[in-house]
C-alpha positions as CSV (number, residue, x, y, z in Angstrom):
1,M,22.0,41.8,-47.4
2,R,18.7,42.6,-48.5
3,Y,17.5,39.1,-49.0
4,A,19.3,37.6,-45.6
5,L,16.3,37.8,-43.4
6,P,13.9,36.0,-45.9
7,L,17.0,33.3,-46.5
8,I,17.0,32.7,-42.7
9,L,13.6,32.4,-42.3
10,V,12.9,30.0,-45.2
11,A,16.1,28.0,-43.5
12,L,14.2,28.0,-40.2
13,V,10.9,27.0,-41.6
14,V,12.5,24.2,-43.7
15,V,14.6,22.7,-40.3
16,L,11.4,23.0,-38.6
17,L,9.3,21.2,-41.0
18,L,12.1,18.3,-41.0
19,H,12.2,18.3,-37.3
20,H,8.3,17.7,-37.1
21,A,8.7,14.9,-39.8
22,K,10.8,12.6,-37.7
23,G,10.5,14.2,-34.2
24,P,7.0,12.8,-33.0
25,A,7.6,9.2,-34.1
26,R,11.0,9.1,-32.5
27,A,9.8,10.9,-29.3
28,A,7.1,8.5,-29.1
29,A,9.6,5.6,-29.7
30,E,11.6,6.8,-26.7
31,A,8.9,7.7,-24.3
32,G,7.5,4.0,-24.8
33,P,9.7,2.6,-21.9
34,A,9.9,5.7,-19.9
35,L,6.0,5.8,-19.5
36,D,6.0,1.9,-18.8
37,K,8.2,2.6,-16.0
38,A,6.2,5.3,-14.6
39,K,3.1,3.3,-14.9
40,A,4.7,0.3,-13.4
41,A,5.6,2.7,-10.3
42,A,2.1,3.8,-10.3
43,L,0.5,0.2,-10.2
44,Q,2.5,-0.5,-6.6
45,P,0.5,1.6,-4.7
46,Q,-2.7,0.3,-6.4
47,L,-2.0,-3.1,-5.8
48,R,-1.4,-2.3,-2.1
49,Q,-4.8,-0.7,-1.7
50,V,-6.7,-3.3,-3.6
51,A,-4.8,-6.1,-1.5
52,A,-5.7,-4.3,1.7
53,A,-9.2,-4.3,0.5
54,L,-9.1,-8.0,-0.1
55,E,-7.8,-8.7,2.9
56,A,-10.4,-6.6,4.9
57,Y,-13.1,-8.5,2.8
58,A,-11.5,-11.7,3.7
59,G,-11.4,-10.7,7.5
60,E,-15.1,-10.1,7.6
61,R,-16.3,-12.8,5.4
62,G,-13.8,-15.6,6.0
63,A,-12.8,-15.9,2.3
64,F,-11.7,-13.7,-0.7
65,P,-14.6,-12.7,-2.9
66,Q,-15.4,-14.6,-6.0
67,D,-15.3,-11.2,-8.2
68,L,-13.2,-8.2,-7.3
69,D,-16.6,-6.0,-8.3
70,D,-17.6,-7.2,-4.8
71,L,-14.9,-5.0,-3.0
72,V,-16.9,-2.0,-4.5
73,P,-17.9,0.3,-2.8
74,F,-17.5,-1.2,0.9
75,H,-13.9,-1.9,0.6
76,L,-12.7,0.2,-2.5
77,A,-14.1,3.6,-3.3
78,A,-14.4,3.1,-7.3
79,A,-14.0,0.2,-9.7
80,D,-11.1,1.9,-11.6
81,L,-9.0,0.6,-9.1
82,L,-9.7,-2.8,-10.6
83,V,-7.6,-1.7,-13.7
84,D,-4.2,-1.3,-14.0
85,P,-2.5,1.6,-15.7
86,W,-2.4,-0.3,-19.0
87,G,-6.1,-0.6,-19.0
88,T,-6.4,-4.2,-18.1
89,R,-8.5,-5.5,-15.4
90,L,-6.5,-7.0,-12.4
91,R,-7.2,-10.8,-12.0
92,L,-7.4,-12.6,-8.5
93,E,-5.9,-16.2,-8.7
94,A,-5.9,-18.9,-6.1
95,G,-2.6,-19.1,-4.6
96,G,-2.6,-22.6,-2.9
97,A,-1.2,-22.2,0.7
98,A,-0.6,-18.7,0.2
99,G,-4.1,-17.8,0.0
100,A,-4.6,-15.5,-3.3
101,V,-2.6,-13.8,-5.6
102,L,-3.3,-10.3,-7.1
103,V,-1.9,-10.1,-10.7
104,S,-1.6,-7.3,-13.0
105,A,-1.0,-8.2,-16.7
106,G,1.6,-5.5,-17.1
107,P,2.5,-3.5,-20.4
108,D,1.7,-6.4,-23.0
109,R,-1.8,-6.8,-21.5
110,A,-1.6,-10.6,-21.7
111,F,-1.6,-12.4,-18.5
112,A,0.9,-15.5,-17.8
113,S,3.6,-13.7,-19.4
114,A,7.0,-12.3,-18.2
115,D,5.7,-8.8,-17.2
116,D,3.1,-9.6,-15.0
117,T,3.2,-8.1,-11.8
118,R,1.9,-10.5,-8.9
119,R,1.1,-9.8,-5.4
120,S,0.7,-12.5,-2.7
121,L,-2.1,-12.2,-0.4
């Protein structure tokens, strides 16, 4: 009984060390999809806000801007709204009869891929 407490403490330290050796990598791998899902949810109100600014700009000037930076500061409060939650700048593309399309590159940060989010204007 004399060595029971030190033995339990040593066993606890070993378990904690093993847990921390595997834990952060596994937690990061599991958090990736959940984090992307949360970022996608945050993207929707951002796209609505930028789309409203684009429509206001077009209503005043008769056309969409050549550069999204033209929206700041009169139609958008800050330029950081022009960057999606993954850190990629939003893009405005001509949409033909639809007018224009606001595009986020999505989690892979590459345009023209399956995970892009597009909002018609």
